[in-house]
DSSP file (Angstrom, degrees, kcal/mol; ACC not computed):
  #  RESIDUE AA STRUCTURE BP1 BP2  ACC     N-H-->O    O-->H-N    N-H-->O    O-->H-N    TCO  KAPPA ALPHA  PHI   PSI    X-CA   Y-CA   Z-CA
    1    1 A X              0   0    0      0, 0.0     2,-0.3     0, 0.0     0, 0.0   0.000 360.0 360.0 360.0 132.2  -87.5   59.3  -42.7
    2    2 A X        -     0   0    0      4,-0.0     2,-0.2     1,-0.0     3,-0.0  -0.643 360.0-139.7 -84.0 136.0  -87.1   61.8  -45.5
    3    3 A X     >  -     0   0    0     -2,-0.3     4,-2.4     1,-0.1     5,-0.2  -0.488  22.1-113.5 -88.4 163.5  -84.9   64.8  -44.8
    4    4 A X  H  > S+     0   0    0      2,-0.2     4,-2.9     1,-0.2     5,-0.2   0.911 118.5  53.2 -61.4 -41.8  -85.7   68.4  -45.9
    5    5 A X  H  > S+     0   0    0      1,-0.2     4,-2.7     2,-0.2    -1,-0.2   0.936 109.4  47.2 -60.5 -46.4  -82.7   68.3  -48.2
    6    6 A X  H  > S+     0   0    0      1,-0.2     4,-2.1     2,-0.2    -1,-0.2   0.910 112.7  50.0 -61.8 -41.9  -83.9   65.0  -49.8
    7    7 A X  H  X S+     0   0    0     -4,-2.4     4,-2.2     2,-0.2    -2,-0.2   0.927 112.1  47.1 -62.6 -45.0  -87.4   66.5  -50.2
    8    8 A X  H  X S+     0   0    0     -4,-2.9     4,-2.2     2,-0.2    -2,-0.2   0.903 109.6  53.4 -65.3 -40.4  -86.1   69.7  -51.8
    9    9 A X  H  X S+     0   0    0     -4,-2.7     4,-2.0    -5,-0.2    -1,-0.2   0.908 109.1  50.0 -59.1 -40.3  -83.8   67.7  -54.1
   10   10 A X  H  X S+     0   0    0     -4,-2.1     4,-2.3     1,-0.2    -2,-0.2   0.903 108.2  52.6 -64.9 -41.0  -86.9   65.7  -55.2
   11   11 A X  H  X S+     0   0    0     -4,-2.2     4,-2.3     1,-0.2    -1,-0.2   0.883 110.5  48.0 -61.1 -37.9  -88.8   69.0  -55.8
   12   12 A X  H  X S+     0   0    0     -4,-2.2     4,-2.0     2,-0.2    -1,-0.2   0.804 107.6  54.4 -76.5 -28.7  -86.0   70.2  -58.0
   13   13 A X  H  X S+     0   0    0     -4,-2.0     4,-2.3     2,-0.2    -2,-0.2   0.917 111.2  47.0 -63.6 -42.6  -85.9   67.0  -59.9
   14   14 A X  H  X S+     0   0    0     -4,-2.3     4,-3.3     2,-0.2     5,-0.3   0.915 107.9  56.3 -62.8 -42.5  -89.6   67.5  -60.6
   15   15 A X  H  X S+     0   0    0     -4,-2.3     4,-2.5     1,-0.2    -1,-0.2   0.921 110.0  44.1 -57.4 -46.1  -88.9   71.1  -61.5
   16   16 A X  H  X S+     0   0    0     -4,-2.0     4,-2.4     2,-0.2    -1,-0.2   0.932 113.9  50.1 -66.0 -44.9  -86.5   70.1  -64.2
   17   17 A X  H  X S+     0   0    0     -4,-2.3     4,-1.8     1,-0.2    -2,-0.2   0.924 112.7  47.4 -56.6 -46.5  -88.7   67.3  -65.5
   18   18 A X  H  X S+     0   0    0     -4,-3.3     4,-2.4     1,-0.2    -1,-0.2   0.891 109.3  53.6 -65.4 -39.6  -91.7   69.8  -65.6
   19   19 A X  H  X S+     0   0    0     -4,-2.5     4,-2.7    -5,-0.3    -1,-0.2   0.912 108.4  49.8 -60.7 -41.7  -89.6   72.4  -67.5
   20   20 A X  H  X S+     0   0    0     -4,-2.4     4,-2.2     2,-0.2    -1,-0.2   0.865 110.0  50.7 -66.0 -34.8  -88.6   69.8  -70.1
   21   21 A X  H  X S+     0   0    0     -4,-1.8     4,-2.1     2,-0.2    -2,-0.2   0.893 111.4  47.7 -69.3 -39.2  -92.3   68.8  -70.6
   22   22 A X  H  X S+     0   0    0     -4,-2.4     4,-2.6     2,-0.2     5,-0.2   0.922 110.5  52.7 -65.4 -43.3  -93.3   72.5  -71.0
   23   23 A X  H  X S+     0   0    0     -4,-2.7     4,-2.5     1,-0.2    -2,-0.2   0.926 109.6  48.7 -57.2 -45.5  -90.4   72.9  -73.5
   24   24 A X  H  X S+     0   0    0     -4,-2.2     4,-2.2     1,-0.2    -1,-0.2   0.894 111.0  50.1 -63.1 -40.2  -91.7   69.9  -75.5
   25   25 A X  H  X S+     0   0    0     -4,-2.1     4,-1.1     2,-0.2    -1,-0.2   0.903 112.0  47.6 -65.4 -40.5  -95.2   71.3  -75.5
   26   26 A X  H  <>S+     0   0    0     -4,-2.6     5,-2.9     1,-0.2     6,-0.4   0.879 110.5  51.9 -68.3 -37.2  -94.0   74.7  -76.7
   27   27 A X  H ><5S+     0   0    0     -4,-2.5     3,-1.5    -5,-0.2    -2,-0.2   0.900 107.1  53.4 -64.0 -39.1  -91.9   73.1  -79.4
   28   28 A X  H 3<5S+     0   0    0     -4,-2.2    -1,-0.2     1,-0.3    -2,-0.2   0.770 108.7  50.1 -66.1 -25.1  -95.0   71.1  -80.5
   29   29 A X  T ><5S-     0   0    0     -4,-1.1     3,-0.8    -3,-0.2    -1,-0.3   0.338 115.3-117.4 -92.2   6.6  -96.8   74.5  -80.8
   30   30 A X  T < 5S-     0   0    0     -3,-1.5    -3,-0.2     1,-0.2    -2,-0.1   0.838  72.5 -55.7  56.8  35.1  -94.0   76.0  -82.9
   31   31 A X  T 3 <S+     0   0    0     -5,-2.9     2,-0.4     1,-0.3     6,-0.3   0.723  94.0 173.5  75.1  21.7  -93.4   78.5  -80.1
   32   32 A X    <   +     0   0    0     -3,-0.8    -1,-0.3    -6,-0.4     2,-0.1  -0.875  50.9  39.2-109.8 146.7  -97.0   79.8  -80.1
   33   33 A X  S >> S-     0   0    0     -2,-0.4     4,-1.4    -3,-0.1     3,-0.8   0.653  74.0-149.4 -74.7 154.7  -98.3   81.7  -78.3
   34   34 A X  H 3> S+     0   0    0      1,-0.3     4,-2.4     2,-0.2     5,-0.2   0.857  96.2  59.7 -56.2 -38.2  -95.4   84.2  -77.9
   35   35 A X  H 3> S+     0   0    0      1,-0.2     4,-2.4     2,-0.2    -1,-0.3   0.853 101.4  55.0 -62.6 -33.4  -96.5   85.1  -74.4
   36   36 A X  H <> S+     0   0    0     -3,-0.8     4,-2.2     2,-0.2    -1,-0.2   0.904 108.4  47.4 -66.1 -40.8  -96.2   81.4  -73.3
   37   37 A X  H  X S+     0   0    0     -4,-1.4     4,-2.6    -6,-0.3    -2,-0.2   0.909 111.2  52.0 -65.3 -41.3  -92.6   81.4  -74.5
   38   38 A X  H  X S+     0   0    0     -4,-2.4     4,-1.9     1,-0.2    -2,-0.2   0.911 110.1  48.5 -61.9 -42.4  -91.9   84.6  -72.7
   39   39 A X  H  X S+     0   0    0     -4,-2.4     4,-2.2     2,-0.2    -1,-0.2   0.904 111.0  50.5 -64.1 -41.2  -93.4   83.2  -69.4
   40   40 A X  H  X S+     0   0    0     -4,-2.2     4,-2.1     1,-0.2    -2,-0.2   0.919 109.1  50.7 -63.7 -42.6  -91.3   80.1  -69.8
   41   41 A X  H  X S+     0   0    0     -4,-2.6     4,-2.7     1,-0.2    25,-0.4   0.870 108.3  54.3 -61.3 -35.5  -88.2   82.2  -70.3
   42   42 A X  H  X S+     0   0    0     -4,-1.9     4,-2.9     2,-0.2     5,-0.3   0.916 105.1  52.7 -64.5 -43.3  -89.1   84.1  -67.1
   43   43 A X  H  X S+     0   0    0     -4,-2.2     4,-2.2     1,-0.2    -2,-0.2   0.950 114.5  42.4 -54.1 -50.0  -89.3   80.8  -65.1
   44   44 A X  H  X S+     0   0    0     -4,-2.1     4,-1.9     2,-0.2    -2,-0.2   0.874 113.5  51.5 -68.7 -38.8  -85.8   79.9  -66.3
   45   45 A X  H  X S+     0   0    0     -4,-2.7     4,-2.4    19,-0.2    -1,-0.2   0.915 111.0  48.0 -63.6 -43.2  -84.5   83.4  -65.8
   46   46 A X  H  X S+     0   0    0     -4,-2.9     4,-2.7    18,-0.4     5,-0.3   0.899 108.5  54.4 -65.6 -40.4  -85.8   83.6  -62.2
   47   47 A X  H  X S+     0   0    0     -4,-2.2     4,-2.1    -5,-0.3    -1,-0.2   0.919 111.2  46.5 -56.9 -42.7  -84.4   80.1  -61.5
   48   48 A X  H  X S+     0   0    0     -4,-1.9     4,-2.5     2,-0.2    -2,-0.2   0.907 110.7  51.2 -67.8 -42.9  -81.0   81.4  -62.6
   49   49 A X  H  X S+     0   0    0     -4,-2.4     4,-2.4     1,-0.2    -2,-0.2   0.934 112.6  46.0 -61.4 -45.8  -81.2   84.6  -60.6
   50   50 A X  H  X S+     0   0    0     -4,-2.7     4,-2.7     2,-0.2    -1,-0.2   0.898 111.3  52.3 -65.7 -39.0  -82.1   82.8  -57.4
   51   51 A X  H  X S+     0   0    0     -4,-2.1     4,-1.4    -5,-0.3    -1,-0.2   0.926 109.7  49.7 -60.1 -44.4  -79.3   80.2  -58.0
   52   52 A X  H  <>S+     0   0    0     -4,-2.5     5,-2.4     1,-0.2     3,-0.3   0.920 111.3  49.0 -60.7 -44.9  -76.9   83.1  -58.4
   53   53 A X  H ><5S+     0   0    0     -4,-2.4     3,-1.9     1,-0.2    -2,-0.2   0.919 109.4  51.4 -61.5 -44.0  -78.1   84.7  -55.2
   54   54 A X  H 3<5S+     0   0    0     -4,-2.7    -1,-0.2     1,-0.3    -2,-0.2   0.737 104.2  58.5 -68.9 -20.5  -77.8   81.5  -53.2
   55   55 A X  T 3<5S-     0   0    0     -4,-1.4    -1,-0.3    -3,-0.3    -2,-0.2   0.338 123.2-107.6 -86.2   6.5  -74.3   81.1  -54.5
   56   56 A X  T < 5S+     0   0    0     -3,-1.9     2,-0.2     1,-0.3    -3,-0.2   0.629  80.3 123.3  80.6  14.4  -73.5   84.4  -52.9
   57   57 A X  S   <S-     0   0    0     -5,-2.4     2,-0.7    -6,-0.2    -1,-0.3  -0.615  73.3 -93.0-104.2 165.6  -73.2   86.3  -56.1
   58   58 A X    >   -     0   0    0     -2,-0.2     3,-0.8     1,-0.2    -5,-0.1  -0.694  30.9-167.7 -79.6 113.6  -75.1   89.4  -57.3
   59   59 A X  G >   +     0   0    0     -2,-0.7     3,-1.7    44,-0.2    -1,-0.2   0.507  68.1  92.6 -78.6  -3.6  -78.1   88.2  -59.3
   60   60 A X  G 3  S+     0   0    0      1,-0.3    -1,-0.2    44,-0.1     4,-0.1   0.665  73.8  64.5 -67.1 -16.5  -78.7   91.7  -60.7
   61   61 A X  G <  S+     0   0    0     -3,-0.8     2,-0.4   -12,-0.1    -1,-0.3   0.556  92.9  73.4 -84.6  -5.6  -76.7   91.1  -63.8
   62   62 A X  S <  S-     0   0    0     -3,-1.7     2,-0.2    -4,-0.1     3,-0.0  -0.910  85.9-121.0-109.7 133.8  -79.1   88.4  -65.0
   63   63 A X        -     0   0    0     -2,-0.4     3,-0.5     1,-0.1   -14,-0.2  -0.476   7.8-155.5 -75.0 140.2  -82.5   89.3  -66.3
   64   64 A X  S    S+     0   0    0      1,-0.3   -18,-0.4    -2,-0.2     2,-0.3   0.731  99.4  40.0 -80.5 -24.4  -85.6   87.9  -64.7
   65   65 A X  S    S-     0   0    0    -20,-0.1    -1,-0.3   -21,-0.1   -23,-0.2  -0.624  87.4-177.8-120.1  69.7  -87.5   88.4  -68.0
   66   66 A X        -     0   0    0     -3,-0.5     2,-0.8   -25,-0.4   -21,-0.1  -0.339  31.2-122.1 -70.4 150.1  -84.9   87.3  -70.5
   67   67 A X        +     0   0    0    -26,-0.1     2,-0.4   -25,-0.0    -1,-0.1  -0.842  53.1 154.7 -86.9 112.3  -85.6   87.4  -74.3
   68   68 A X        -     0   0    0     -2,-0.8   -27,-0.2   -31,-0.1     2,-0.1  -1.000  37.1-142.8-146.1 138.8  -85.1   83.8  -75.3
   69   69 A X     >  -     0   0    0     -2,-0.4     4,-2.4     1,-0.1     5,-0.2  -0.338  46.2 -90.7 -86.5 179.9  -86.3   81.5  -78.0
   70   70 A X  H  > S+     0   0    0      1,-0.2     4,-2.2     2,-0.2     5,-0.1   0.851 126.2  54.9 -65.5 -34.3  -87.0   77.9  -77.4
   71   71 A X  H  > S+     0   0    0      2,-0.2     4,-1.8     1,-0.2    -1,-0.2   0.933 111.2  45.1 -63.0 -44.3  -83.5   76.7  -78.2
   72   72 A X  H  > S+     0   0    0      1,-0.2     4,-2.8     2,-0.2    -2,-0.2   0.886 109.5  56.1 -66.1 -38.3  -82.1   79.2  -75.6
   73   73 A X  H  X S+     0   0    0     -4,-2.4     4,-2.7     1,-0.2    -1,-0.2   0.907 105.8  51.8 -59.1 -41.5  -84.8   78.1  -73.1
   74   74 A X  H  X S+     0   0    0     -4,-2.2     4,-1.9     2,-0.2    -1,-0.2   0.911 110.9  47.0 -61.1 -42.5  -83.5   74.5  -73.5
   75   75 A X  H  X S+     0   0    0     -4,-1.8     4,-2.5     2,-0.2    -2,-0.2   0.906 112.2  50.5 -65.6 -41.5  -80.0   75.6  -72.8
   76   76 A X  H  X S+     0   0    0     -4,-2.8     4,-2.8     1,-0.2     5,-0.2   0.914 108.1  52.7 -62.7 -42.8  -81.1   77.6  -69.8
   77   77 A X  H  X S+     0   0    0     -4,-2.7     4,-2.3     1,-0.2    -1,-0.2   0.913 112.0  45.3 -60.2 -43.3  -83.1   74.7  -68.4
   78   78 A X  H  X S+     0   0    0     -4,-1.9     4,-2.3     2,-0.2    -1,-0.2   0.897 112.8  50.2 -68.7 -40.0  -80.0   72.4  -68.6
   79   79 A X  H  X S+     0   0    0     -4,-2.5     4,-2.5     2,-0.2    -2,-0.2   0.911 111.7  48.6 -64.1 -41.5  -77.7   75.0  -67.1
   80   80 A X  H  X S+     0   0    0     -4,-2.8     4,-2.9     2,-0.2     5,-0.3   0.923 109.6  52.2 -63.8 -43.8  -80.1   75.6  -64.2
   81   81 A X  H  X S+     0   0    0     -4,-2.3     4,-2.1     1,-0.2    -2,-0.2   0.934 113.0  44.6 -57.3 -47.1  -80.4   71.8  -63.6
   82   82 A X  H  X S+     0   0    0     -4,-2.3     4,-2.1     2,-0.2    -1,-0.2   0.902 113.3  50.8 -65.1 -41.2  -76.6   71.5  -63.5
   83   83 A X  H  X S+     0   0    0     -4,-2.5     4,-2.0     1,-0.2    -2,-0.2   0.906 111.7  46.0 -64.8 -42.7  -76.3   74.6  -61.2
   84   84 A X  H  X S+     0   0    0     -4,-2.9     4,-2.7     2,-0.2    -1,-0.2   0.859 109.3  56.0 -69.8 -33.9  -78.9   73.4  -58.7
   85   85 A X  H  X S+     0   0    0     -4,-2.1     4,-1.9    -5,-0.3    -2,-0.2   0.923 109.2  47.0 -61.2 -43.1  -77.3   69.9  -58.7
   86   86 A X  H  X S+     0   0    0     -4,-2.1     4,-1.4     2,-0.2    -2,-0.2   0.899 111.1  52.4 -64.5 -40.1  -74.0   71.5  -57.7
   87   87 A X  H  X S+     0   0    0     -4,-2.0     4,-1.0     1,-0.2     3,-0.5   0.949 110.6  46.3 -60.5 -49.4  -75.7   73.6  -55.1
   88   88 A X  H  < S+     0   0    0     -4,-2.7     3,-0.3     1,-0.2    -1,-0.2   0.837 106.5  60.2 -64.4 -32.1  -77.4   70.6  -53.5
   89   89 A X  H  < S+     0   0    0     -4,-1.9    -1,-0.2     1,-0.2    -2,-0.2   0.869 109.7  41.4 -62.0 -36.4  -74.1   68.7  -53.6
   90   90 A X  H  < S+     0   0    0     -4,-1.4     2,-0.2    -3,-0.5    -1,-0.2   0.624 100.8  88.8 -89.4 -12.3  -72.4   71.3  -51.4
   91   91 A X     <  -     0   0    0     -4,-1.0     2,-0.3    -3,-0.3     3,-0.0  -0.592  55.6-164.4 -87.0 145.5  -75.3   71.8  -49.0
   92   92 A X    >>  -     0   0    0     -2,-0.2     4,-0.8     1,-0.0     3,-0.7  -0.751  40.9 -94.2-114.9 174.2  -75.9   69.8  -45.8
   93   93 A X  G >4 S+     0   0    0     -2,-0.3     3,-0.9     1,-0.3     4,-0.3   0.877 123.2  51.8 -56.5 -42.5  -79.2   69.6  -43.9
   94   94 A X  G >4 S+     0   0    0      1,-0.2     3,-1.4     2,-0.2     4,-0.3   0.803  98.2  66.4 -68.9 -27.6  -78.2   72.3  -41.4
   95   95 A X  G X4 S+     0   0    0     -3,-0.7     3,-1.5     1,-0.3    19,-0.4   0.827  89.7  66.7 -59.4 -30.7  -77.3   74.7  -44.2
   96   96 A X  G << S+     0   0    0     -3,-0.9    19,-2.4    -4,-0.8    20,-0.3   0.699  97.5  53.0 -67.6 -18.9  -81.0   74.8  -45.2
   97   97 A X  G <  S+     0   0    0     -3,-1.4    -1,-0.3    -4,-0.3     2,-0.2   0.477  89.9 100.9 -92.2  -4.2  -81.9   76.6  -42.0
   98   98 A X  S <  S-     0   0    0     -3,-1.5    16,-2.6    -4,-0.3     2,-0.3  -0.563  74.8-119.4 -83.9 144.8  -79.3   79.3  -42.5
   99   99 A X  E     -A  113   0A   0     14,-0.3     2,-0.4    -2,-0.2    14,-0.3  -0.610  20.7-150.7 -82.5 142.5  -80.4   82.7  -43.8
  100  100 A X  E     -A  112   0A   0     12,-2.9    12,-2.1    -2,-0.3     2,-0.4  -0.940   8.7-140.2-111.7 134.4  -78.9   84.0  -47.1
  101  101 A X  E     +A  111   0A   0     -2,-0.4     2,-0.3    10,-0.2    10,-0.2  -0.813  36.4 148.9 -96.3 134.6  -78.5   87.7  -47.7
  102  102 A X  E     -A  110   0A   0      8,-2.4     8,-2.9    -2,-0.4     2,-0.4  -0.963  42.0-115.1-155.2 166.4  -79.3   89.0  -51.2
  103  103 A X  E     -A  109   0A   0     -2,-0.3     6,-0.2     6,-0.2   -44,-0.2  -0.908  27.0-137.9-108.1 137.9  -80.6   92.0  -53.1
  104  104 A X    >   -     0   0    0      4,-2.5     3,-1.8    -2,-0.4   -44,-0.1  -0.213  42.0 -84.6 -81.7-176.1  -83.9   91.9  -55.0
  105  105 A X  T 3  S+     0   0    0      1,-0.3    -1,-0.1     2,-0.1   -41,-0.0   0.695 131.1  54.2 -66.6 -17.7  -84.3   93.5  -58.4
  106  106 A X  T 3  S-     0   0    0      2,-0.1    -1,-0.3     0, 0.0    -3,-0.0   0.514 120.3-108.3 -89.9  -6.3  -85.0   96.9  -56.8
  107  107 A X  S <  S+     0   0    0     -3,-1.8     2,-0.2     1,-0.3    -2,-0.1   0.434  70.3 144.7  94.2   0.0  -81.8   96.7  -54.8
  108  108 A X        -     0   0    0      1,-0.1    -4,-2.5    -5,-0.1     2,-0.4  -0.493  47.7-125.8 -73.2 142.3  -83.4   96.1  -51.5
  109  109 A X  E     +A  103   0A   0     -6,-0.2     2,-0.3    -2,-0.2    -6,-0.2  -0.742  34.1 171.7 -94.0 134.5  -81.5   93.8  -49.1
  110  110 A X  E     -A  102   0A   0     -8,-2.9    -8,-2.4    -2,-0.4     2,-0.4  -0.934  25.2-147.3-135.0 158.6  -83.2   90.8  -47.6
  111  111 A X  E     +A  101   0A   0     -2,-0.3     2,-0.4   -10,-0.2   -10,-0.2  -0.998  25.8 170.6-125.3 127.2  -82.3   87.8  -45.5
  112  112 A X  E     -A  100   0A   0    -12,-2.1   -12,-2.9    -2,-0.4     2,-0.1  -0.996  39.4-102.9-139.3 141.3  -84.2   84.6  -46.1
  113  113 A X  E >>  -A   99   0A   0     -2,-0.4     4,-1.9   -14,-0.3     3,-0.6  -0.387  32.4-126.5 -62.2 136.3  -83.7   81.0  -44.9
  114  114 A X  H 3> S+     0   0    0    -16,-2.6     4,-2.6   -19,-0.4     5,-0.2   0.868 108.0  55.0 -56.4 -42.8  -82.3   78.9  -47.7
  115  115 A X  H 3> S+     0   0    0    -19,-2.4     4,-2.1     1,-0.2    -1,-0.3   0.871 108.1  50.7 -60.5 -35.7  -85.0   76.2  -47.5
  116  116 A X  H <> S+     0   0    0     -3,-0.6     4,-2.4   -20,-0.3    -1,-0.2   0.887 109.4  49.7 -69.6 -38.7  -87.6   78.9  -48.0
  117  117 A X  H  X S+     0   0    0     -4,-1.9     4,-2.6     2,-0.2    -2,-0.2   0.940 111.5  48.8 -63.5 -45.9  -85.9   80.3  -51.0
  118  118 A X  H  X S+     0   0    0     -4,-2.6     4,-2.0     1,-0.2    -2,-0.2   0.893 111.2  49.9 -62.3 -39.9  -85.7   76.9  -52.6
  119  119 A X  H  X S+     0   0    0     -4,-2.1     4,-2.6    -5,-0.2     5,-0.2   0.918 110.4  51.1 -63.3 -42.8  -89.4   76.3  -51.9
  120  120 A X  H  X S+     0   0    0     -4,-2.4     4,-3.1     2,-0.2     5,-0.2   0.928 107.7  52.0 -59.4 -46.3  -90.2   79.6  -53.5
  121  121 A X  H  X S+     0   0    0     -4,-2.6     4,-1.9     1,-0.2    -1,-0.2   0.927 112.6  45.5 -58.3 -45.9  -88.2   78.8  -56.6
  122  122 A X  H  X S+     0   0    0     -4,-2.0     4,-1.7     1,-0.2    -1,-0.2   0.928 116.5  44.2 -64.0 -45.6  -90.0   75.5  -57.0
  123  123 A X  H  X S+     0   0    0     -4,-2.6     4,-2.4     2,-0.2    -2,-0.2   0.868 109.1  57.2 -69.7 -36.4  -93.5   77.0  -56.4
  124  124 A X  H  X S+     0   0    0     -4,-3.1     4,-2.1    -5,-0.2    -1,-0.2   0.927 108.0  47.5 -59.1 -46.2  -92.8   80.0  -58.6
  125  125 A X  H  X S+     0   0    0     -4,-1.9     4,-2.6    -5,-0.2    -1,-0.2   0.899 109.9  52.4 -63.3 -40.8  -92.1   77.8  -61.6
  126  126 A X  H  X S+     0   0    0     -4,-1.7     4,-1.8     2,-0.2    -1,-0.2   0.913 108.1  52.0 -61.6 -42.3  -95.2   75.7  -60.9
  127  127 A X  H  X S+     0   0    0     -4,-2.4     4,-1.3     1,-0.2    -2,-0.2   0.947 114.4  41.1 -58.4 -50.7  -97.4   78.8  -60.9
  128  128 A X  H  X S+     0   0    0     -4,-2.1     4,-2.5     1,-0.2    -1,-0.2   0.820 108.3  59.6 -73.6 -30.0  -96.1   80.0  -64.2
  129  129 A X  H  X S+     0   0    0     -4,-2.6     4,-2.4     1,-0.2    -1,-0.2   0.881 104.0  53.6 -63.0 -34.9  -96.1   76.6  -65.8
  130  130 A X  H  X S+     0   0    0     -4,-1.8     4,-2.1     2,-0.2    -1,-0.2   0.899 108.1  49.2 -62.6 -40.6  -99.8   76.6  -65.1
  131  131 A X  H  X S+     0   0    0     -4,-1.3     4,-2.3     2,-0.2    -2,-0.2   0.911 109.6  51.5 -64.5 -42.2 -100.1   79.9  -66.9
  132  132 A X  H  X S+     0   0    0     -4,-2.5     4,-2.5     1,-0.2    -2,-0.2   0.932 110.2  49.4 -59.8 -45.7  -98.1   78.6  -69.9
  133  133 A X  H  X S+     0   0    0     -4,-2.4     4,-2.7     1,-0.2    -1,-0.2   0.888 108.8  52.3 -62.2 -39.3 -100.4   75.5  -70.1
  134  134 A X  H  X S+     0   0    0     -4,-2.1     4,-2.4     2,-0.2    -1,-0.2   0.907 110.4  48.4 -63.4 -40.7 -103.5   77.8  -70.0
  135  135 A X  H  X S+     0   0    0     -4,-2.3     4,-1.2     2,-0.2    -2,-0.2   0.907 111.8  49.4 -65.4 -41.6 -102.2   79.8  -72.9
  136  136 A X  H ><>S+     0   0    0     -4,-2.5     5,-2.8     1,-0.2     3,-0.6   0.944 112.2  47.7 -61.2 -47.9 -101.4   76.7  -74.9
  137  137 A X  H ><5S+     0   0    0     -4,-2.7     3,-1.8     1,-0.2    -2,-0.2   0.901 107.5  56.0 -60.9 -42.2 -104.9   75.3  -74.2
  138  138 A X  H 3<5S+     0   0    0     -4,-2.4    -1,-0.2     1,-0.3    -2,-0.2   0.783 108.4  48.8 -62.3 -26.8 -106.5   78.6  -75.2
  139  139 A X  T <<5S-     0   0    0     -4,-1.2    -1,-0.3    -3,-0.6    -2,-0.2   0.348 124.7-102.6 -94.7   5.0 -104.7   78.5  -78.6
  140  140 A X  T < 5S+     0   0    0     -3,-1.8     2,-0.2     1,-0.3    -3,-0.2   0.604  79.1 130.4  88.0  11.8 -105.8   74.9  -79.2
  141  141 A X      < -     0   0    0     -5,-2.8     2,-0.5    -6,-0.2    -1,-0.3  -0.627  65.8 -99.4 -98.0 159.0 -102.5   73.2  -78.3
  142  142 A X        -     0   0    0     -2,-0.2  -114,-0.1  -117,-0.1  -113,-0.1  -0.639  37.4-139.1 -78.0 120.7 -102.0   70.3  -76.0
  143  143 A X        -     0   0    0     -2,-0.5     2,-0.4     1,-0.1   -10,-0.1  -0.372  21.3-108.8 -74.6 161.3 -100.8   71.4  -72.5
  144  144 A X        -     0   0    0    -15,-0.2     2,-0.9    -2,-0.1   -11,-0.1  -0.739  20.1-127.3 -91.4 135.8  -98.1   69.5  -70.7
  145  145 A X        +     0   0    0     -2,-0.4  -124,-0.0     1,-0.1    -1,-0.0  -0.749  39.8 162.0 -80.1 110.6  -99.0   67.4  -67.6
  146  146 A X        +     0   0    0     -2,-0.9    -1,-0.1   -20,-0.1  -128,-0.1   0.140  16.5 145.8-116.4  17.8  -96.6   68.7  -65.0
  147  147 A X     >  -     0   0    0      1,-0.1     4,-1.6     2,-0.1     3,-0.3  -0.291  52.1-133.5 -59.7 137.7  -98.3   67.4  -61.9
  148  148 A X  H  > S+     0   0    0      1,-0.2     4,-2.2     2,-0.2     5,-0.2   0.888 106.0  56.9 -58.7 -40.7  -95.9   66.3  -59.2
  149  149 A X  H  > S+     0   0    0      1,-0.2     4,-1.1     2,-0.2    -1,-0.2   0.860 104.0  52.9 -63.7 -34.1  -97.9   63.1  -58.6
  150  150 A X  H  4 S+     0   0    0     -3,-0.3     3,-0.3     1,-0.2    -1,-0.2   0.901 108.8  51.4 -64.1 -40.0  -97.4   62.2  -62.3
  151  151 A X  H  < S+     0   0    0     -4,-1.6    -2,-0.2     1,-0.2    -1,-0.2   0.901 111.2  45.6 -62.4 -43.1  -93.6   62.7  -61.8
  152  152 A X  H  <        0   0    0     -4,-2.2    -1,-0.2     1,-0.2    -2,-0.2   0.648 360.0 360.0 -81.9 -13.5  -93.4   60.5  -58.7
  153  153 A X     <        0   0    0     -4,-1.1    -1,-0.2    -3,-0.3    -2,-0.1   0.513 360.0 360.0 -70.3 360.0  -95.4   57.6  -60.1
């Protein structure tokens, strides 16, 4: 039987794999279109902000829309992968049902169950990776296949 923690870890393995595939597609397009790079940087910035919040720190000091070139995006993707790996190492199954208190970008305070935050982070990235792929395709570049089923095969 698969646990929620194991399932979420698998989703985050997919997230990193998909980020690397998007990075490769953007590198192949020489960073065009600019909006696609900006969206990718947003994915990575949001991953970092949520990681910071789940670690009990103030995520407000990190931008959700960072200005980053592809080299910086690559560094951010690797830092996020390492940070989430450390987070999962310290979590146990029961921790995932606990609420985490954090402030959003407007300063409003919320409490959300950790498993729900982790699900949001994964789904948020998938949504924007789809947008990046649409922008690449519209400019005549090859989009990246980031489907979860492709990852698990």
